[in-house]
C-alpha positions as CSV (number, residue, x, y, z in Angstrom):
1,M,32.7,-28.8,-38.7
2,L,29.7,-30.0,-36.7
3,A,31.4,-29.2,-33.4
4,R,32.2,-25.7,-34.6
5,L,28.6,-25.1,-35.7
6,K,27.2,-26.4,-32.4
7,A,29.5,-24.1,-30.5
8,A,28.5,-21.1,-32.6
9,Y,24.8,-22.0,-32.1
10,M,25.3,-22.2,-28.3
11,A,27.0,-18.8,-28.3
12,L,24.2,-17.2,-30.3
13,A,21.7,-18.8,-27.9
14,V,23.4,-17.3,-24.9
15,L,23.4,-13.9,-26.6
16,H,19.8,-14.2,-27.5
17,L,18.9,-15.1,-23.9
18,A,20.9,-12.2,-22.5
19,A,19.0,-9.9,-24.9
20,L,15.7,-11.3,-23.7
21,V,16.4,-10.8,-20.0
22,Q,18.1,-7.4,-20.3
23,P,15.7,-4.5,-19.6
24,A,14.8,-2.4,-22.6
25,S,15.8,0.7,-20.7
26,V,19.5,-0.2,-20.2
27,R,21.9,2.3,-21.7
28,A,25.6,1.5,-22.1
29,Q,26.7,5.1,-21.4
30,P,25.2,8.4,-20.4
31,V,23.8,10.5,-23.3
32,T,25.6,13.6,-24.4
33,A,23.0,16.4,-24.7
34,R,22.8,18.3,-27.9
35,P,22.4,22.1,-28.0
36,T,18.9,23.3,-27.8
37,Q,19.7,26.2,-30.1
38,E,21.0,23.7,-32.7
39,F,17.6,22.0,-32.8
40,L,15.8,25.3,-33.0
41,D,18.0,26.5,-35.8
42,S,17.2,23.4,-37.8
43,V,13.5,24.3,-38.0
44,G,12.7,25.7,-41.4
45,I,9.9,26.3,-43.8
46,V,9.0,26.5,-47.5
47,S,6.8,29.5,-48.4
48,T,5.4,31.4,-51.3
49,L,6.0,35.2,-51.4
50,P,4.4,38.3,-52.9
51,D,5.2,37.2,-56.5
52,R,2.8,34.3,-55.9
53,G,0.1,36.4,-54.1
54,Q,1.2,36.0,-50.5
55,S,1.6,39.3,-48.7
56,L,5.0,40.2,-47.2
57,E,3.2,41.4,-44.0
58,G,1.3,38.1,-43.7
59,T,4.5,36.1,-44.4
60,I,6.3,37.9,-41.6
61,G,3.4,37.4,-39.2
62,M,3.2,33.7,-39.8
63,L,7.0,33.2,-39.5
64,R,7.0,35.2,-36.2
65,Y,3.9,33.3,-34.8
66,V,5.7,29.9,-35.0
67,G,9.3,31.0,-34.7
68,F,10.8,29.4,-37.8
69,R,14.5,29.9,-37.9
70,W,15.1,29.6,-41.7
71,L,13.3,29.9,-45.0
72,R,14.0,28.2,-48.3
73,G,14.3,30.8,-51.0
74,G,16.0,31.4,-54.3
75,I,16.2,33.3,-57.5
76,E,13.0,31.9,-59.1
77,G,10.5,34.8,-59.3
78,L,13.1,37.3,-58.1
79,T,13.3,40.6,-60.0
80,E,14.6,44.1,-59.4
81,Q,11.2,45.6,-59.9
82,G,9.3,43.2,-57.6
83,P,7.0,42.3,-56.2
84,T,9.6,39.9,-54.8
85,T,13.1,41.3,-54.6
86,V,16.3,40.7,-52.5
87,E,15.0,43.4,-50.2
88,T,11.9,41.2,-49.6
89,Y,14.1,38.6,-48.1
90,L,16.1,41.1,-46.2
91,T,12.9,42.6,-44.7
92,I,11.9,39.1,-43.6
93,H,15.3,38.5,-42.0
94,R,15.3,41.8,-40.2
95,A,11.7,41.3,-38.9
96,T,12.0,37.6,-37.9
97,G,15.7,36.7,-37.6
98,A,15.1,33.8,-40.1
99,K,18.0,33.1,-42.4
100,I,17.7,32.1,-46.1
101,A,18.8,29.0,-47.9
102,W,19.5,30.5,-51.3
103,G,19.0,28.3,-54.4
104,L,18.8,28.0,-58.1
105,V,15.4,26.4,-57.6
106,S,13.3,24.8,-60.4
107,G,15.3,24.9,-63.6
108,G,17.4,27.9,-62.7
109,N,20.9,28.3,-64.2
110,D,21.8,31.9,-63.6
111,L,24.9,31.5,-61.4
112,E,25.8,35.2,-61.7
113,K,22.4,36.2,-60.3
114,L,22.6,33.6,-57.6
115,L,26.0,34.6,-56.4
116,R,25.4,38.4,-56.7
117,T,22.2,38.2,-54.7
118,G,23.7,35.7,-52.3
119,R,26.5,38.2,-51.5
120,I,23.9,40.8,-50.5
121,L,22.2,38.3,-48.2
122,A,25.6,37.3,-46.7
123,M,26.7,40.9,-46.1
124,N,23.5,41.5,-44.2
125,G,23.8,38.3,-42.0
126,A,20.8,36.7,-43.7
127,L,22.4,33.8,-45.7
128,L,22.3,30.3,-44.4
129,A,23.5,28.2,-47.3
130,F,23.4,27.7,-51.1
131,E,21.2,25.0,-52.7
132,G,21.5,23.3,-56.1
133,N,18.7,22.7,-58.5
134,N,15.2,21.7,-57.3
135,E,14.2,18.2,-58.6
136,P,15.7,18.1,-62.1
137,N,13.6,15.1,-62.7
138,N,10.6,17.5,-62.9
139,W,12.3,20.7,-64.1
140,G,15.0,20.4,-66.7
141,V,18.3,22.4,-66.7
142,N,20.1,24.2,-69.4
143,Y,23.9,24.5,-68.9
144,K,25.7,26.5,-71.5
145,G,23.4,25.4,-74.2
146,E,23.2,21.7,-73.1
147,E,19.7,20.5,-72.0
148,G,19.7,18.0,-69.1
149,G,17.7,16.4,-66.4
150,R,14.3,14.8,-66.7
151,G,14.6,11.9,-69.1
152,G,17.7,13.1,-70.8
153,S,21.4,13.1,-69.8
154,W,22.1,14.5,-66.3
155,L,25.6,15.7,-67.3
156,P,24.4,19.3,-67.7
157,V,22.9,19.2,-64.2
158,A,26.2,17.8,-62.8
159,K,28.3,20.4,-64.6
160,L,26.1,23.2,-63.3
161,Q,26.2,21.9,-59.7
162,A,30.0,21.4,-59.9
163,E,30.5,25.0,-61.1
164,L,28.2,26.3,-58.4
165,Y,30.2,24.6,-55.7
166,A,33.6,25.8,-57.2
167,R,32.4,29.4,-57.5
168,V,31.0,29.6,-54.0
169,K,34.2,28.2,-52.5
170,S,36.4,30.5,-54.5
171,D,34.5,33.6,-53.5
172,P,36.0,35.5,-50.6
173,V,32.6,36.6,-49.2
174,L,30.8,33.3,-49.8
175,A,33.4,30.6,-49.2
176,K,32.4,30.0,-45.6
177,Y,28.8,29.1,-46.5
178,P,27.8,25.4,-47.1
179,V,26.6,24.2,-50.4
180,W,23.6,21.8,-50.5
181,S,23.2,19.3,-53.3
182,I,20.5,19.2,-55.9
183,S,17.4,17.4,-54.7
184,E,16.4,14.0,-56.3
185,P,19.8,12.8,-57.6
186,G,18.2,9.4,-57.3
187,A,16.4,10.1,-60.6
188,Q,19.6,10.2,-62.7
189,V,19.1,8.3,-66.0
190,D,22.9,8.3,-66.6
191,N,25.5,8.0,-63.9
192,A,26.8,11.6,-63.6
193,G,27.8,10.9,-60.0
194,L,25.4,13.3,-58.3
195,Q,24.8,10.6,-55.7
196,F,28.1,11.7,-54.1
197,L,29.1,14.9,-52.4
198,E,32.6,14.3,-53.9
199,I,33.1,11.6,-56.5
200,P,35.5,8.9,-55.1
201,Q,38.0,7.0,-57.1
202,G,36.7,3.9,-59.0
203,S,33.1,5.0,-59.1
204,G,32.7,4.6,-62.8
205,T,30.8,7.9,-63.1
206,L,30.6,10.2,-66.2
207,M,32.1,13.1,-64.2
208,P,35.7,12.5,-63.1
209,P,36.8,11.4,-59.6
210,G,37.4,14.3,-57.3
211,T,34.5,16.3,-58.7
212,R,32.9,18.2,-55.7
213,Y,29.2,18.9,-55.7
214,A,28.2,19.8,-52.2
215,D,28.9,19.9,-48.5
216,F,25.5,18.4,-47.6
217,A,23.2,15.8,-49.2
218,N,19.8,17.3,-49.8
219,V,16.6,15.1,-49.9
220,H,12.8,15.5,-50.2
221,N,11.8,12.7,-48.0
222,Y,8.0,13.2,-47.9
223,I,6.6,10.8,-45.3
224,Y,3.9,9.4,-47.5
225,H,5.2,7.6,-50.6
226,P,3.9,4.9,-53.1
227,N,5.9,2.4,-51.0
228,S,4.4,3.7,-47.8
229,P,1.0,5.2,-48.8
230,H,-1.1,4.7,-45.6
231,P,-1.1,6.0,-42.1
232,A,1.0,3.8,-39.8
233,N,3.1,3.9,-36.7
234,N,6.5,5.7,-36.9
235,K,5.8,7.6,-40.1
236,T,8.2,10.4,-39.6
237,W,10.8,8.2,-37.8
238,N,10.8,5.9,-40.8
239,A,11.1,8.7,-43.4
240,S,14.1,10.1,-41.5
241,D,15.9,6.7,-41.5
242,P,19.2,7.1,-43.5
243,S,19.4,3.4,-44.4
244,E,17.7,1.1,-46.9
245,D,15.2,0.3,-44.3
246,S,13.3,3.5,-45.0
247,A,10.2,3.0,-47.2
248,V,10.2,6.5,-48.7
249,D,12.2,8.4,-51.2
250,G,14.9,9.4,-48.7
251,L,18.7,9.4,-48.2
252,Y,19.3,5.8,-49.3
253,G,17.3,6.1,-52.5
254,N,19.2,9.2,-53.6
255,F,22.7,8.8,-52.1
256,G,22.9,5.1,-51.4
257,L,21.5,3.2,-54.3
258,T,19.7,5.6,-56.7
259,W,16.0,4.8,-57.1
260,A,15.7,5.2,-60.9
261,K,18.7,3.2,-62.3
262,H,20.3,1.8,-59.1
263,F,23.7,3.6,-59.4
264,K,25.8,2.9,-56.3
265,G,26.6,5.7,-54.0
266,Y,27.4,5.5,-50.2
267,T,27.1,2.4,-48.1
268,N,24.6,2.1,-45.2
269,E,27.5,2.7,-42.8
270,Q,28.6,5.8,-44.7
271,L,25.1,7.2,-44.8
272,K,24.9,7.2,-41.0
273,T,27.3,10.1,-40.8
274,L,26.8,11.7,-44.2
275,P,26.0,15.5,-43.7
276,R,22.4,16.0,-44.8
277,V,19.5,18.3,-44.9
278,T,15.9,18.2,-46.1
279,T,14.5,21.1,-48.1
280,E,11.1,19.6,-48.6
281,T,8.9,17.2,-46.6
282,G,5.4,17.3,-45.3
283,V,1.9,16.0,-45.8
284,P,-1.5,17.4,-46.8
285,I,-4.8,17.1,-44.8
286,G,-7.3,14.9,-46.7
287,E,-8.6,11.4,-47.1
288,K,-7.3,9.6,-44.0
289,I,-5.1,12.5,-42.7
290,T,-7.1,14.6,-40.2
291,E,-6.0,18.0,-38.9
292,D,-4.9,16.3,-35.7
293,M,-2.8,13.8,-37.5
294,H,-1.4,16.5,-39.8
295,A,-0.3,18.5,-36.7
296,S,1.3,15.5,-35.1
297,H,3.2,14.6,-38.3
298,L,4.5,18.1,-39.0
299,V,5.8,18.6,-35.5
300,N,7.3,15.1,-35.2
301,I,9.1,15.6,-38.5
302,F,11.4,18.2,-37.1
303,L,12.2,16.0,-34.0
304,S,12.7,12.8,-35.9
305,Q,14.9,14.5,-38.6
306,F,17.1,16.1,-36.0
307,A,17.4,13.0,-33.9
308,R,18.4,11.0,-36.9
309,G,21.1,13.3,-38.2
310,Y,19.5,16.0,-40.4
311,A,21.2,19.3,-39.7
312,F,18.3,21.4,-41.2
313,T,14.7,20.5,-42.2
314,S,12.3,22.6,-44.2
315,V,8.6,21.5,-44.3
316,Y,6.3,22.2,-47.2
317,L,4.3,24.5,-46.6
318,L,3.9,27.7,-44.5
319,R,0.5,28.6,-45.9
320,D,-1.9,26.9,-48.3
321,R,-1.3,28.0,-51.9
322,E,-3.7,30.0,-53.9
323,D,-1.5,30.3,-57.0
324,E,-1.7,26.6,-58.1
325,G,-3.9,23.6,-57.7
326,G,-3.2,20.6,-55.5
327,N,-1.5,22.4,-52.6
328,Q,-4.4,23.7,-50.6
329,Q,-4.0,21.4,-47.6
330,F,-0.3,21.3,-46.8
331,G,0.0,24.5,-44.8
332,F,0.7,25.3,-41.2
333,F,-1.7,28.1,-42.0
334,R,-4.9,28.3,-44.0
335,A,-5.2,30.5,-47.0
336,D,-6.8,33.2,-44.8
337,Y,-3.6,33.3,-42.7
338,T,-5.2,31.6,-39.7
339,P,-3.1,29.0,-37.9
340,R,-3.9,25.3,-38.0
341,K,-3.2,23.0,-35.0
342,A,0.3,22.2,-36.5
343,A,1.2,25.9,-36.2
344,V,0.0,26.0,-32.6
345,Y,1.8,22.9,-31.5
346,L,5.1,23.9,-33.2
347,R,4.8,27.4,-31.7
348,N,4.4,25.9,-28.3
349,L,7.4,23.6,-28.8
350,M,9.6,26.4,-29.9
351,G,8.4,28.5,-27.0
352,I,9.1,25.8,-24.4
353,L,12.6,25.2,-25.8
354,N,13.3,28.9,-26.4
355,D,17.1,29.4,-26.4
356,N,19.5,31.6,-28.4
357,G,22.8,30.9,-26.7
358,R,25.5,28.3,-26.7
359,R,27.6,26.6,-24.0
360,Q,31.3,25.9,-24.4
361,T,30.6,22.2,-23.7
362,Y,27.5,20.1,-23.5
363,E,27.1,17.6,-20.6
364,K,26.3,14.0,-20.4
365,F,23.3,12.8,-18.4
366,D,22.2,9.2,-17.6
367,Y,18.6,8.5,-18.1
368,S,16.4,5.6,-19.3
369,I,12.9,4.9,-20.4
370,E,11.6,1.8,-18.7
371,M,10.5,-0.9,-21.2
372,K,10.6,1.6,-24.0
373,P,8.1,0.9,-26.8
374,D,9.4,1.1,-30.4
375,T,6.9,3.9,-31.1
376,V,8.4,6.2,-28.4
377,H,11.4,8.4,-29.3
378,D,13.6,10.7,-27.2
379,L,16.0,13.6,-27.7
380,L,18.1,15.1,-25.0
381,L,18.9,18.8,-25.4
382,Q,20.6,21.3,-23.1
383,K,20.0,25.0,-23.0
384,S,22.8,27.6,-22.7
385,D,21.9,28.1,-19.0
386,G,22.6,24.4,-18.3
387,T,19.0,23.2,-18.1
388,F,18.4,19.8,-19.7
389,Q,15.3,19.3,-21.9
390,L,14.2,15.8,-22.6
391,V,11.8,15.7,-25.6
392,L,9.6,12.7,-25.8
393,W,7.2,11.8,-28.7
394,A,5.1,8.8,-29.6
395,E,4.3,7.8,-33.2
396,R,1.3,5.5,-33.0
397,L,-2.0,5.7,-34.9
398,G,-4.1,5.6,-31.8
399,G,-4.2,5.4,-28.0
400,E,-1.5,6.4,-25.5
401,E,1.9,5.3,-24.3
402,N,2.4,5.2,-20.6
403,I,6.1,5.3,-19.8
404,E,8.4,5.8,-16.9
405,V,11.4,7.9,-17.1
406,K,14.3,7.1,-14.8
407,L,17.0,9.7,-14.2
408,G,20.6,8.7,-13.2
409,K,20.5,11.1,-10.3
410,V,17.9,13.0,-8.3
411,A,16.7,16.2,-10.0
412,S,15.8,19.1,-7.6
413,M,13.1,20.3,-10.0
414,V,11.4,18.6,-12.9
415,K,8.9,20.5,-15.1
416,I,6.7,18.7,-17.6
417,H,5.3,20.6,-20.6
418,D,2.6,19.6,-23.1
419,T,3.1,21.1,-26.6
420,A,-0.7,21.1,-27.2
421,I,-1.3,23.4,-24.2
422,G,1.4,26.1,-24.2
423,A,4.8,27.1,-23.0
424,K,4.0,26.9,-19.3
425,E,4.5,23.6,-17.5
426,I,1.5,21.4,-16.7
427,R,3.2,19.6,-13.8
428,S,6.2,20.2,-11.5
429,L,8.0,17.7,-9.3
430,K,10.7,18.1,-6.7
431,D,13.6,15.9,-5.7
432,V,12.7,12.9,-7.9
433,D,14.7,10.4,-10.0
434,R,11.8,8.7,-11.7
435,F,8.3,9.7,-12.9
436,G,5.6,8.6,-15.2
437,V,4.6,10.3,-18.5
438,V,1.6,9.7,-20.8
439,L,2.3,10.3,-24.5
440,S,-0.4,10.6,-27.1
441,D,-0.3,12.6,-30.4
442,R,2.1,15.4,-29.6
443,P,5.5,15.9,-28.0
444,V,6.1,16.3,-24.3
445,V,9.1,18.3,-23.0
446,I,10.7,17.5,-19.6
447,S,13.0,20.2,-18.2
448,F,15.3,19.5,-15.3
449,R,18.6,20.5,-13.7
């Protein structure tokens, strides 16, 4: 036994030494680029509309200014007489190209209205997906006379979501559209199985195995949380972590081990590849959050989420709210419709990347970041014309990160863009395979062929 332990210890020591001497920049394989358009399409927003005092004209102007690709919407506040109607959403889509995630929202249960209006959106090319109930822990649900959610049984919530899924998938017009889960299934007080997309055998849930709820898990992983209340390095990177290592109310607390009653869902390994979206995240300006920090957080959220496996992310909020208290500092835009720094930075990022096409295949490219700090993150994209775009961002409370990027082959032209300045490059290099970059509080994009 002692000999075996000694041999194991020596093997671990060798591995530890190898890790110490191996440069931080080494990559085992070249990186396969992801479609630039796929990232752009992931960028969404939560917004109020005319029924809550925000003008349609102003809404369209703000969406256009930044270039948001989708909008979280639903049947709450929707009437045939207005001021918010289905035509409101169609007008937004026609004017901006933004698609609509269509949901039951807070306490909604009218599936007939959801599906009927969803068909109108679909037939006009405006529908992105269907979404289940918004935070049933805060807004209860009535399903065929049964009250559920909040502190009561969640079976009515589960039955409504299961019916939503079944009816969408059996509809010849709507079947191709994905269904997103309810948000905050981690709050279940009884185990209705909403921590699964489809309940597996042997789960011990109140709803039967095989019950299908959704194609994508849906979370509200706000980056500040009682478990992570203060500014710190890697705030958005941590909030996007799918595992139990995340300090916020994220994927693990809702679909891994539920945060309220600790019902088991997916394992850490399964969560890595679980299809997922975020329909709310964000942060308000105030106390220790300056406008500069707010801008950095909101732009980095989209990058961190996409890099860590979220197909779509919607940030709260487009414009500061005037119709309710407590939401006056979240917006990309102030109440007077003027842009904050967050809107300017994100507009610049969207303009730098700027692509609306797809390639048949996406290439691999070998690159490394020499002695990469743990506060520096990278995402390799490729445009439809073949141009690579390496997005770099740092998440540290202060100071700068000076890094060196090393390419696997010489690039004939390298253009470096700063998202705080605009869409035009700030520096151009020719015939290089390495160069330095200084990162501070906003992303930098490096384009090369």
